[in-house]
GUDOGU-987643 format. One record per residue: residue number from 1; residue in three letters; x, y, z of N, C-alpha, C in turn. Coordinates in nm, 3 decimals. Example, Ala and Ser with C-alpha at 12.3 -4.5 7.8 and 13.67 -1.06 7.14 Angstrom:
REM residues 2
1:ALA:1.319:-0.569:0.780:1.230:-0.450:0.780:1.320:-0.330:0.780
2:SER:1.285:-0.225:0.708:1.367:-0.106:0.714:1.290:0.003:0.787
REM end
This chain:
REM residues 268
1:MET:-0.027:-1.068:-2.978:-0.026:-1.059:-3.106:0.076:-0.993:-3.182
2:TYR:0.165:-0.868:-3.128:0.272:-0.836:-3.164:0.384:-0.797:-3.062
3:ILE:0.487:-0.787:-3.108:0.594:-0.765:-3.011:0.611:-0.577:-3.012
4:GLU:0.650:-0.489:-2.917:0.652:-0.370:-2.951:0.785:-0.322:-2.909
5:ILE:0.849:-0.252:-3.020:0.961:-0.242:-3.004:0.968:-0.051:-2.987
6:THR:1.049:-0.027:-2.861:1.036:0.116:-2.847:1.161:0.206:-2.874
7:SER:1.297:0.102:-2.892:1.435:0.181:-2.904:1.461:0.163:-3.017
8:THR:1.550:0.263:-3.094:1.640:0.224:-3.217:1.744:0.149:-3.168
9:ALA:1.771:0.109:-3.072:1.897:0.023:-3.028:1.863:-0.116:-3.028
10:ASN:1.754:-0.138:-3.033:1.683:-0.268:-3.045:1.766:-0.332:-3.144
11:LYS:1.807:-0.471:-3.136:1.868:-0.548:-3.240:1.807:-0.597:-3.382
12:ILE:1.643:-0.603:-3.351:1.553:-0.611:-3.446:1.567:-0.497:-3.571
13:PHE:1.552:-0.353:-3.494:1.522:-0.261:-3.554:1.666:-0.228:-3.643
14:LYS:1.752:-0.257:-3.563:1.871:-0.217:-3.644:1.929:-0.311:-3.761
15:HIS:1.866:-0.444:-3.743:1.868:-0.555:-3.836:1.763:-0.493:-3.972
16:ILE:1.698:-0.453:-3.953:1.596:-0.412:-4.054:1.620:-0.302:-4.129
17:LYS:1.698:-0.218:-4.061:1.741:-0.069:-4.109:1.854:-0.113:-4.191
18:SER:1.936:-0.205:-4.167:2.072:-0.196:-4.227:2.043:-0.290:-4.318
19:LEU:1.943:-0.366:-4.380:1.893:-0.432:-4.499:1.891:-0.330:-4.596
20:GLY:1.906:-0.205:-4.556:1.879:-0.107:-4.680:2.032:-0.099:-4.762
21:SER:2.125:-0.169:-4.693:2.241:-0.170:-4.779:2.282:-0.304:-4.866
22:LYS:2.326:-0.293:-4.973:2.331:-0.414:-5.068:2.447:-0.536:-4.955
23:SER:2.544:-0.486:-4.943:2.642:-0.598:-4.860:2.561:-0.642:-4.751
24:TYR:2.512:-0.569:-4.675:2.428:-0.646:-4.559:2.313:-0.754:-4.596
25:ARG:2.249:-0.697:-4.708:2.156:-0.760:-4.755:2.205:-0.924:-4.811
26:GLU:2.312:-0.910:-4.882:2.412:-1.031:-4.925:2.451:-1.114:-4.817
27:LYS:2.484:-1.042:-4.703:2.565:-1.107:-4.604:2.421:-1.197:-4.520
28:TYR:2.340:-1.152:-4.517:2.234:-1.214:-4.457:2.127:-1.309:-4.525
29:ASN:2.156:-1.268:-4.679:2.036:-1.327:-4.779:1.892:-1.311:-4.712
30:GLU:1.855:-1.178:-4.696:1.730:-1.111:-4.655:1.745:-0.970:-4.722
31:PHE:1.600:-0.922:-4.753:1.568:-0.820:-4.800:1.422:-0.778:-4.750
32:VAL:1.393:-0.651:-4.775:1.276:-0.568:-4.729:1.180:-0.556:-4.815
33:ILE:1.022:-0.592:-4.803:0.916:-0.540:-4.891:0.835:-0.442:-4.809
34:GLU:0.796:-0.360:-4.886:0.679:-0.262:-4.785:0.535:-0.257:-4.877
35:GLY:0.447:-0.222:-4.774:0.315:-0.200:-4.840:0.199:-0.338:-4.814
36:ALA:0.105:-0.308:-4.829:0.023:-0.432:-4.795:-0.004:-0.520:-4.944
37:ARG:0.010:-0.454:-5.006:-0.002:-0.570:-5.120:0.098:-0.624:-5.151
38:LEU:0.241:-0.569:-5.146:0.360:-0.692:-5.175:0.373:-0.788:-5.057
39:ILE:0.285:-0.743:-4.936:0.328:-0.852:-4.817:0.190:-0.966:-4.845
40:LYS:0.087:-0.923:-4.878:-0.009:-1.020:-4.940:0.038:-1.118:-5.036
41:ASP:0.118:-1.054:-5.154:0.148:-1.126:-5.247:0.287:-1.208:-5.209
42:ALA:0.346:-1.197:-5.115:0.455:-1.292:-5.081:0.400:-1.376:-5.001
43:LEU:0.286:-1.347:-4.910:0.257:-1.469:-4.851:0.145:-1.547:-4.907
44:GLN:0.095:-1.512:-5.036:0.028:-1.609:-5.114:0.070:-1.683:-5.202
45:SER:0.210:-1.634:-5.253:0.288:-1.721:-5.310:0.426:-1.816:-5.228
46:PHE:0.405:-1.804:-5.113:0.450:-1.861:-4.973:0.602:-1.847:-4.979
47:ALA:0.618:-1.707:-5.020:0.759:-1.668:-5.022:0.787:-1.691:-4.868
48:PRO:0.918:-1.710:-4.832:0.990:-1.725:-4.713:0.998:-1.558:-4.603
49:VAL:0.885:-1.540:-4.579:0.855:-1.408:-4.504:0.896:-1.431:-4.359
50:ASN:1.016:-1.353:-4.306:1.052:-1.441:-4.166:0.978:-1.299:-4.053
51:THR:0.964:-1.185:-4.073:0.930:-1.090:-3.987:0.834:-0.971:-4.064
52:ILE:0.737:-0.950:-3.989:0.657:-0.848:-4.013:0.660:-0.709:-3.911
53:VAL:0.655:-0.586:-3.990:0.649:-0.470:-3.885:0.557:-0.385:-3.904
54:ILE:0.482:-0.344:-3.830:0.368:-0.207:-3.849:0.380:-0.131:-3.764
55:ASN:0.293:-0.033:-3.770:0.303:0.103:-3.709:0.183:0.131:-3.664
56:ASP:0.169:0.247:-3.539:0.030:0.271:-3.482:-0.079:0.277:-3.602
57:SER:-0.025:0.380:-3.687:-0.125:0.416:-3.787:-0.193:0.316:-3.871
58:PHE:-0.117:0.194:-3.944:-0.177:0.071:-3.969:-0.272:0.007:-3.907
59:LEU:-0.236:-0.020:-3.771:-0.307:-0.087:-3.689:-0.460:-0.020:-3.656
60:GLY:-0.451:0.122:-3.700:-0.567:0.210:-3.662:-0.635:0.204:-3.789
61:GLN:-0.633:0.126:-3.910:-0.720:0.105:-4.002:-0.778:0.001:-4.001
62:ARG:-0.930:0.026:-4.045:-1.027:-0.127:-4.032:-0.986:-0.212:-4.179
63:ASP:-0.911:-0.112:-4.290:-0.919:-0.198:-4.397:-0.819:-0.294:-4.432
64:ASN:-0.717:-0.280:-4.273:-0.616:-0.349:-4.302:-0.649:-0.508:-4.214
65:SER:-0.760:-0.514:-4.177:-0.772:-0.636:-4.075:-0.780:-0.753:-4.176
66:GLU:-0.792:-0.759:-4.321:-0.773:-0.907:-4.402:-0.607:-0.966:-4.419
67:ILE:-0.519:-0.829:-4.422:-0.377:-0.849:-4.417:-0.347:-0.908:-4.295
68:LEU:-0.395:-0.860:-4.208:-0.342:-0.883:-4.045:-0.408:-1.059:-4.036
69:GLU:-0.496:-1.067:-4.070:-0.579:-1.223:-4.051:-0.484:-1.307:-4.152
70:LEU:-0.417:-1.267:-4.242:-0.353:-1.354:-4.347:-0.211:-1.397:-4.279
71:ILE:-0.152:-1.264:-4.208:-0.014:-1.282:-4.139:-0.040:-1.387:-4.036
72:SER:-0.139:-1.394:-3.948:-0.188:-1.458:-3.817:-0.201:-1.604:-3.882
73:LYS:-0.217:-1.650:-4.013:-0.216:-1.792:-4.022:-0.067:-1.841:-4.044
74:ARG:-0.003:-1.743:-4.059:0.129:-1.822:-4.069:0.240:-1.791:-3.934
75:ASP:0.343:-1.855:-3.887:0.417:-1.832:-3.812:0.522:-1.753:-3.825
76:ILE:0.471:-1.607:-3.814:0.570:-1.498:-3.839:0.536:-1.377:-3.734
77:LYS:0.686:-1.368:-3.685:0.690:-1.253:-3.564:0.629:-1.118:-3.637
78:ILE:0.554:-1.060:-3.535:0.512:-0.928:-3.580:0.553:-0.817:-3.461
79:TYR:0.602:-0.714:-3.551:0.663:-0.619:-3.457:0.586:-0.488:-3.480
80:LYS:0.564:-0.391:-3.371:0.512:-0.279:-3.413:0.597:-0.176:-3.359
81:LEU:0.598:-0.075:-3.436:0.663:0.055:-3.387:0.608:0.185:-3.412
82:ASN:0.624:0.309:-3.342:0.567:0.414:-3.352:0.593:0.456:-3.518
83:ASP:0.516:0.558:-3.526:0.498:0.630:-3.672:0.641:0.693:-3.709
84:ARG:0.705:0.735:-3.588:0.828:0.824:-3.633:0.946:0.693:-3.665
85:MET:0.980:0.587:-3.575:1.066:0.489:-3.587:1.021:0.394:-3.695
86:PHE:0.901:0.382:-3.736:0.882:0.297:-3.894:0.954:0.386:-3.999
87:LYS:0.917:0.524:-3.988:0.966:0.588:-4.119:1.086:0.586:-4.125
88:ASP:1.164:0.587:-4.028:1.310:0.581:-4.037:1.374:0.434:-4.101
89:ILE:1.285:0.335:-4.103:1.346:0.208:-4.175:1.249:0.223:-4.303
90:SER:1.193:0.288:-4.309:1.078:0.289:-4.432:1.173:0.362:-4.578
91:HIS:1.161:0.280:-4.694:1.216:0.355:-4.815:1.135:0.415:-4.917
92:THR:1.008:0.474:-4.852:0.923:0.531:-4.926:0.897:0.640:-4.870
93:GLU:0.861:0.743:-4.948:0.795:0.847:-4.904:0.666:0.857:-4.829
94:THR:0.593:0.800:-4.869:0.462:0.771:-4.793:0.455:0.652:-4.736
95:PRO:0.500:0.601:-4.623:0.517:0.443:-4.583:0.329:0.418:-4.551
96:GLN:0.317:0.297:-4.582:0.179:0.255:-4.554:0.179:0.181:-4.451
97:GLY:0.307:0.176:-4.349:0.280:0.164:-4.206:0.293:0.002:-4.169
98:ILE:0.348:-0.092:-4.317:0.389:-0.259:-4.301:0.475:-0.257:-4.387
99:LEU:0.584:-0.337:-4.321:0.712:-0.415:-4.442:0.724:-0.527:-4.363
100:GLY:0.801:-0.607:-4.432:0.816:-0.744:-4.413:0.972:-0.780:-4.475
101:VAL:1.012:-0.872:-4.374:1.161:-0.936:-4.432:1.161:-1.056:-4.447
102:VAL:1.189:-1.077:-4.586:1.184:-1.193:-4.660:1.363:-1.271:-4.698
103:SER:1.360:-1.399:-4.668:1.473:-1.427:-4.716:1.495:-1.473:-4.886
104:THR:1.623:-1.451:-4.907:1.630:-1.465:-5.047:1.615:-1.590:-5.103
105:LYS:1.590:-1.629:-5.189:1.598:-1.764:-5.244:1.697:-1.786:-5.359
106:LEU:1.813:-1.866:-5.332:1.917:-1.880:-5.398:1.901:-1.997:-5.499
107:TYR:1.931:-2.010:-5.652:1.906:-2.095:-5.735:2.052:-2.094:-5.818
108:SER:2.062:-2.203:-5.877:2.139:-2.208:-5.970:2.118:-2.278:-6.107
109:ILE:2.173:-2.231:-6.198:2.095:-2.256:-6.353:2.064:-2.402:-6.343
110:ARG:2.195:-2.485:-6.322:2.175:-2.636:-6.309:2.055:-2.703:-6.252
111:GLU:2.018:-2.656:-6.128:1.918:-2.685:-6.034:1.799:-2.680:-6.087
112:ILE:1.795:-2.540:-6.160:1.632:-2.523:-6.212:1.648:-2.577:-6.336
113:ILE:1.734:-2.617:-6.444:1.675:-2.665:-6.562:1.667:-2.826:-6.543
114:ASN:1.734:-2.863:-6.430:1.719:-2.998:-6.407:1.601:-3.039:-6.351
115:LYS:1.510:-2.928:-6.253:1.411:-2.970:-6.219:1.282:-2.932:-6.304
116:THR:1.277:-2.819:-6.391:1.171:-2.789:-6.444:1.192:-2.790:-6.592
117:ASN:1.293:-2.825:-6.659:1.298:-2.819:-6.807:1.312:-2.710:-6.878
118:LEU:1.354:-2.604:-6.813:1.320:-2.446:-6.885:1.349:-2.452:-7.016
119:SER:1.272:-2.376:-7.109:1.263:-2.351:-7.222:1.240:-2.166:-7.277
120:PHE:1.245:-2.123:-7.159:1.212:-1.972:-7.183:1.283:-1.870:-7.097
121:TYR:1.432:-1.856:-7.112:1.457:-1.784:-6.983:1.505:-1.620:-7.058
122:ILE:1.504:-1.528:-6.975:1.554:-1.388:-6.993:1.666:-1.395:-6.907
123:PHE:1.814:-1.319:-6.997:1.903:-1.313:-6.951:1.929:-1.143:-6.937
124:CYS:1.961:-1.092:-6.828:1.995:-0.958:-6.833:2.171:-0.940:-6.839
125:ASP:2.187:-0.883:-6.909:2.331:-0.861:-6.922:2.387:-0.712:-6.912
126:GLY:2.414:-0.674:-6.771:2.454:-0.566:-6.724:2.351:-0.467:-6.699
127:VAL:2.206:-0.489:-6.689:2.099:-0.414:-6.668:2.098:-0.331:-6.562
128:GLN:2.123:-0.187:-6.549:2.142:-0.135:-6.416:2.040:-0.032:-6.339
129:ASP:1.955:-0.032:-6.461:1.841:0.071:-6.386:1.745:0.005:-6.292
130:PRO:1.713:0.020:-6.165:1.606:-0.052:-6.088:1.468:-0.063:-6.167
131:GLY:1.418:0.032:-6.222:1.327:0.035:-6.293:1.286:-0.031:-6.397
132:ASN:1.411:-0.023:-6.507:1.386:-0.099:-6.589:1.407:-0.275:-6.531
133:MET:1.506:-0.315:-6.428:1.480:-0.431:-6.403:1.363:-0.484:-6.365
134:GLY:1.288:-0.365:-6.297:1.168:-0.400:-6.248:1.090:-0.456:-6.332
135:THR:1.058:-0.388:-6.439:0.986:-0.381:-6.548:1.023:-0.536:-6.619
136:ILE:1.140:-0.569:-6.647:1.178:-0.725:-6.698:1.140:-0.776:-6.625
137:ILE:1.143:-0.815:-6.513:1.106:-0.905:-6.408:0.965:-0.948:-6.430
138:ARG:0.892:-0.791:-6.394:0.727:-0.821:-6.393:0.664:-0.860:-6.526
139:THR:0.742:-0.822:-6.605:0.699:-0.894:-6.799:0.735:-1.023:-6.813
140:ALA:0.861:-1.046:-6.743:0.884:-1.226:-6.799:0.775:-1.295:-6.661
141:ASP:0.735:-1.264:-6.598:0.641:-1.320:-6.508:0.523:-1.322:-6.610
142:ALA:0.476:-1.181:-6.642:0.320:-1.213:-6.738:0.382:-1.309:-6.860
143:ALA:0.481:-1.302:-6.902:0.477:-1.356:-7.041:0.511:-1.522:-7.028
144:GLY:0.540:-1.563:-6.885:0.543:-1.728:-6.892:0.671:-1.744:-6.869
145:ALA:0.772:-1.678:-6.862:0.890:-1.685:-6.880:0.938:-1.793:-6.763
146:ASP:1.031:-1.860:-6.780:1.090:-1.952:-6.658:1.134:-1.922:-6.575
147:ALA:1.262:-1.806:-6.579:1.332:-1.787:-6.470:1.398:-1.629:-6.551
148:VAL:1.444:-1.542:-6.492:1.556:-1.430:-6.495:1.644:-1.457:-6.462
149:ILE:1.766:-1.452:-6.549:1.934:-1.483:-6.499:1.992:-1.308:-6.494
150:LEU:2.070:-1.301:-6.410:2.144:-1.158:-6.397:2.253:-1.216:-6.430
151:SER:2.350:-1.120:-6.473:2.505:-1.128:-6.497:2.568:-1.043:-6.387
152:LYS:2.683:-1.072:-6.356:2.737:-0.999:-6.281:2.730:-0.841:-6.247
153:GLY:2.705:-0.782:-6.364:2.697:-0.640:-6.362:2.585:-0.574:-6.334
154:CYS:2.461:-0.656:-6.312:2.326:-0.614:-6.312:2.284:-0.548:-6.157
155:VAL:2.185:-0.432:-6.154:2.171:-0.417:-6.042:2.110:-0.487:-5.943
156:ASP:2.120:-0.476:-5.833:2.087:-0.537:-5.710:1.939:-0.578:-5.709
157:VAL:1.882:-0.654:-5.757:1.724:-0.706:-5.777:1.629:-0.682:-5.619
158:TYR:1.707:-0.692:-5.522:1.682:-0.703:-5.405:1.669:-0.551:-5.318
159:ASN:1.682:-0.461:-5.391:1.703:-0.300:-5.357:1.582:-0.284:-5.367
160:PRO:1.527:-0.164:-5.270:1.394:-0.121:-5.244:1.333:-0.099:-5.371
161:LYS:1.369:-0.007:-5.477:1.318:0.022:-5.582:1.295:-0.078:-5.672
162:THR:1.398:-0.188:-5.714:1.348:-0.274:-5.815:1.234:-0.354:-5.731
163:VAL:1.257:-0.406:-5.586:1.118:-0.468:-5.541:1.025:-0.419:-5.567
164:ARG:1.004:-0.269:-5.562:0.862:-0.211:-5.573:0.833:-0.228:-5.703
165:ALA:0.918:-0.228:-5.805:0.879:-0.205:-5.939:0.850:-0.370:-6.018
166:THR:0.886:-0.446:-5.929:0.849:-0.573:-5.974:0.706:-0.621:-5.959
167:MET:0.622:-0.525:-5.851:0.499:-0.561:-5.820:0.486:-0.669:-5.792
168:GLY:0.540:-0.758:-5.723:0.509:-0.873:-5.665:0.574:-0.981:-5.757
169:SER:0.619:-0.966:-5.838:0.651:-1.079:-5.973:0.759:-1.137:-5.933
170:LEU:0.841:-1.077:-5.825:0.974:-1.130:-5.782:0.932:-1.268:-5.704
171:PHE:0.832:-1.303:-5.683:0.786:-1.395:-5.597:0.715:-1.503:-5.692
172:HIS:0.716:-1.486:-5.811:0.642:-1.586:-5.880:0.733:-1.656:-5.976
173:LEU:0.878:-1.618:-6.005:0.964:-1.689:-6.072:1.115:-1.701:-6.047
174:PRO:1.188:-1.831:-6.066:1.307:-1.783:-6.007:1.427:-1.665:-6.058
175:ILE:1.474:-1.622:-5.985:1.586:-1.488:-6.006:1.730:-1.553:-5.963
176:ILE:1.801:-1.590:-6.091:1.942:-1.640:-6.090:2.075:-1.559:-6.099
177:LYS:2.130:-1.549:-5.993:2.249:-1.463:-6.010:2.353:-1.536:-6.076
178:ILE:2.454:-1.497:-6.159:2.559:-1.599:-6.227:2.685:-1.503:-6.232
179:GLU:2.806:-1.565:-6.190:2.901:-1.481:-6.193:3.003:-1.480:-6.352
180:ASP:2.956:-1.572:-6.400:3.022:-1.606:-6.507:2.939:-1.614:-6.643
181:THR:2.945:-1.501:-6.710:2.823:-1.494:-6.838:2.864:-1.606:-6.963
182:VAL:2.989:-1.601:-6.989:3.037:-1.702:-7.077:2.998:-1.862:-7.034
183:GLU:3.010:-1.884:-6.911:3.022:-2.047:-6.891:2.859:-2.056:-6.879
184:ALA:2.790:-1.944:-6.836:2.634:-1.984:-6.830:2.560:-1.992:-7.000
185:LEU:2.584:-1.920:-7.068:2.527:-1.901:-7.216:2.612:-2.070:-7.250
186:LEU:2.736:-2.079:-7.234:2.768:-2.212:-7.319:2.681:-2.329:-7.220
187:TYR:2.666:-2.324:-7.128:2.565:-2.421:-7.048:2.458:-2.420:-7.154
188:PHE:2.370:-2.303:-7.124:2.243:-2.318:-7.247:2.254:-2.341:-7.373
189:LYS:2.359:-2.308:-7.429:2.365:-2.362:-7.563:2.384:-2.572:-7.561
190:GLN:2.450:-2.590:-7.463:2.483:-2.764:-7.461:2.344:-2.810:-7.443
191:MET:2.271:-2.718:-7.360:2.146:-2.781:-7.313:2.029:-2.789:-7.417
192:GLY:2.056:-2.704:-7.568:2.027:-2.708:-7.673:1.917:-2.579:-7.691
193:LEU:1.930:-2.479:-7.589:1.846:-2.359:-7.630:1.914:-2.256:-7.707
194:CYS:1.849:-2.180:-7.774:1.865:-2.081:-7.857:1.907:-1.956:-7.791
195:VAL:2.022:-1.891:-7.816:2.064:-1.740:-7.757:2.009:-1.651:-7.870
196:ILE:1.927:-1.562:-7.813:1.878:-1.453:-7.890:1.881:-1.320:-7.837
197:SER:1.954:-1.238:-7.913:2.017:-1.120:-7.832:1.969:-0.980:-7.884
198:GLY:1.925:-0.886:-7.827:1.866:-0.752:-7.886:2.017:-0.692:-7.919
199:TYR:2.023:-0.656:-8.054:2.116:-0.573:-8.098:2.080:-0.492:-8.223
200:LEU:2.150:-0.391:-8.209:2.088:-0.260:-8.340:2.143:-0.288:-8.436
201:SER:2.289:-0.318:-8.457:2.347:-0.314:-8.612:2.352:-0.446:-8.659
202:ASN:2.370:-0.476:-8.765:2.393:-0.577:-8.842:2.300:-0.726:-8.786
203:SER:2.176:-0.668:-8.756:2.065:-0.798:-8.717:1.949:-0.793:-8.786
204:VAL:1.892:-0.902:-8.757:1.763:-0.944:-8.838:1.646:-0.893:-8.741
205:TYR:1.537:-0.877:-8.824:1.405:-0.837:-8.725:1.408:-0.976:-8.647
206:HIS:1.342:-0.904:-8.509:1.291:-1.034:-8.407:1.181:-1.105:-8.429
207:PHE:1.079:-1.073:-8.544:0.994:-1.165:-8.584:1.012:-1.222:-8.703
208:ASP:1.141:-1.232:-8.736:1.190:-1.323:-8.807:1.255:-1.428:-8.800
209:VAL:1.263:-1.453:-8.646:1.369:-1.546:-8.583:1.291:-1.672:-8.527
210:ASP:1.293:-1.799:-8.546:1.197:-1.863:-8.492:1.231:-1.896:-8.343
211:MET:1.137:-1.869:-8.237:1.131:-1.880:-8.110:1.045:-1.963:-8.056
212:LYS:0.994:-2.032:-8.115:0.913:-2.139:-8.069:0.993:-2.266:-8.005
213:LYS:1.104:-2.288:-8.032:1.205:-2.388:-7.916:1.256:-2.316:-7.817
214:GLY:1.322:-2.396:-7.749:1.401:-2.320:-7.623:1.455:-2.218:-7.631
215:VAL:1.454:-2.080:-7.589:1.525:-1.992:-7.613:1.580:-1.911:-7.470
216:VAL:1.676:-1.829:-7.496:1.721:-1.734:-7.411:1.757:-1.591:-7.450
217:ILE:1.648:-1.508:-7.378:1.645:-1.371:-7.450:1.728:-1.308:-7.357
218:VAL:1.828:-1.219:-7.449:1.932:-1.129:-7.362:1.881:-0.999:-7.405
219:VAL:1.904:-0.928:-7.296:1.872:-0.804:-7.264:1.994:-0.691:-7.205
220:GLY:2.052:-0.635:-7.307:2.149:-0.558:-7.290:2.159:-0.421:-7.187
221:ASN:2.260:-0.393:-7.152:2.297:-0.270:-7.066:2.205:-0.134:-7.140
222:GLU:2.158:-0.055:-7.038:2.103:0.040:-7.097:2.204:0.148:-7.230
223:ALA:2.304:0.158:-7.142:2.401:0.280:-7.226:2.486:0.194:-7.357
224:ASN:2.534:0.077:-7.292:2.611:-0.017:-7.388:2.560:-0.107:-7.462
225:GLY:2.447:-0.154:-7.455:2.396:-0.289:-7.515:2.459:-0.430:-7.442
226:ILE:2.438:-0.534:-7.533:2.506:-0.627:-7.513:2.667:-0.650:-7.491
227:SER:2.706:-0.719:-7.411:2.854:-0.712:-7.431:2.890:-0.812:-7.530
228:ASP:3.057:-0.777:-7.553:3.118:-0.861:-7.682:3.094:-1.012:-7.657
229:GLU:3.104:-1.039:-7.566:3.123:-1.184:-7.522:2.982:-1.241:-7.561
230:VAL:2.880:-1.179:-7.525:2.764:-1.197:-7.568:2.701:-1.208:-7.702
231:ILE:2.787:-1.110:-7.783:2.786:-1.115:-7.930:2.834:-1.250:-7.991
232:LYS:2.936:-1.270:-7.952:3.000:-1.390:-7.991:2.932:-1.515:-7.983
233:LEU:2.866:-1.552:-7.875:2.815:-1.662:-7.814:2.627:-1.658:-7.858
234:SER:2.598:-1.541:-7.925:2.460:-1.559:-7.964:2.413:-1.624:-8.087
235:ASP:2.342:-1.684:-8.078:2.290:-1.795:-8.220:2.204:-1.663:-8.319
236:TYR:2.132:-1.553:-8.257:2.078:-1.473:-8.358:2.096:-1.331:-8.281
237:LEU:2.129:-1.244:-8.363:2.122:-1.071:-8.285:1.994:-0.996:-8.366
238:VAL:1.911:-0.965:-8.294:1.777:-0.932:-8.335:1.756:-0.773:-8.353
239:LYS:1.680:-0.718:-8.395:1.650:-0.564:-8.362:1.515:-0.551:-8.381
240:ILE:1.491:-0.438:-8.320:1.318:-0.407:-8.332:1.318:-0.299:-8.436
241:PRO:1.193:-0.320:-8.497:1.205:-0.186:-8.614:1.161:-0.047:-8.534
242:ILE:1.248:0.029:-8.579:1.224:0.178:-8.542:1.176:0.251:-8.638
243:ILE:1.038:0.300:-8.636:1.008:0.377:-8.754:1.031:0.540:-8.746
244:GLY:0.986:0.573:-8.609:1.001:0.704:-8.599:1.167:0.757:-8.593
245:GLN:1.182:0.859:-8.505:1.336:0.913:-8.506:1.425:0.897:-8.362
246:ALA:1.320:0.816:-8.299:1.403:0.772:-8.159:1.548:0.695:-8.201
247:GLU:1.630:0.677:-8.143:1.744:0.594:-8.163:1.740:0.457:-8.114
248:SER:1.664:0.450:-7.981:1.658:0.332:-7.966:1.547:0.340:-7.856
249:LEU:1.534:0.222:-7.810:1.403:0.177:-7.698:1.469:0.163:-7.582
250:ASN:1.364:0.208:-7.475:1.419:0.195:-7.348:1.419:0.043:-7.330
251:ALA:1.528:-0.021:-7.259:1.567:-0.157:-7.217:1.458:-0.250:-7.146
252:GLY:1.376:-0.192:-7.086:1.238:-0.276:-7.012:1.136:-0.292:-7.160
253:ILE:1.112:-0.177:-7.222:1.013:-0.166:-7.325:1.058:-0.269:-7.441
254:ALA:1.222:-0.278:-7.496:1.254:-0.392:-7.592:1.226:-0.533:-7.506
255:SER:1.261:-0.547:-7.417:1.271:-0.698:-7.336:1.131:-0.737:-7.360
256:GLY:1.045:-0.644:-7.322:0.889:-0.673:-7.355:0.830:-0.732:-7.485
257:ILE:0.878:-0.643:-7.576:0.842:-0.688:-7.722:0.924:-0.823:-7.760
258:LEU:1.054:-0.822:-7.725:1.085:-0.948:-7.736:1.009:-1.092:-7.668
259:MET:1.018:-1.065:-7.560:0.933:-1.155:-7.483:0.794:-1.186:-7.509
260:TYR:0.702:-1.116:-7.575:0.612:-1.119:-7.624:0.560:-1.175:-7.777
261:GLU:0.708:-1.169:-7.835:0.725:-1.230:-7.966:0.718:-1.376:-7.950
262:VAL:0.780:-1.412:-7.847:0.805:-1.589:-7.824:0.659:-1.593:-7.751
263:VAL:0.580:-1.549:-7.686:0.447:-1.580:-7.679:0.358:-1.567:-7.783
264:ARG:0.379:-1.481:-7.900:0.298:-1.477:-8.017:0.329:-1.564:-8.095
265:GLN:0.428:-1.615:-8.113:0.467:-1.729:-8.184:0.442:-1.886:-8.170
266:ARG:0.454:-1.883:-8.005:0.393:-1.992:-7.948:0.239:-2.036:-7.918
267:MET:0.193:-1.893:-7.933:0.036:-1.913:-7.959:-0.018:-1.917:-8.108
268:MET:0.061:-1.934:-8.202:0.009:-1.953:-8.353:-0.055:-2.079:-8.352
REM end
């Protein structure tokens, strides 16, 4: 049922441990997910899970029989480590005793638009906090967005903190990395999509803009907001009313308000 690994010199062990590095993840187009819930979500979403690793403690728990049965239905190699070795490759303080290696799905904007006629994108312009990025992806999934676009300056969406923060939504919608923000936004506009960016100064309120048509909602960097190149290409710069004394909203929260304005308008 499983292959036991007893040495840290084992190539599978070394490979999984190395996936903690961004450059290594990008080289092999793989990343690690941890915990039974994420593993189950990945399998049920038919994500390309290549490898499962469990520890002795996980095998000893009766409640884990369901997830093990689910794994057994797929052609996935299962490796077993002792608890000490498992902790060495885990990125959580209290490991659940199961992790998986998943292949990264690579998408292009043109590929996705041609296949699905997208009308609701979320564009992250330099979002750098893993928690915010996870919240944005999870909220985009809940709001029915068609994809999340990441500019070059964004946090690595496949780092362990971000993966956990997405709560499985990472497997439910395309994540598209782009190299050139201007080129991407110009392509959106050529396709008839309206670019709407969150912006504090000289803006209209977000609920005063028509979001029923195809839209790209842009979320900016936590410290600096949206970039100058995005400002120039935006069809609308919108702000969220702040009634109290806070200067601004968290990027994850602000993105959620804008996304659900799209939902609200389309449900009317």
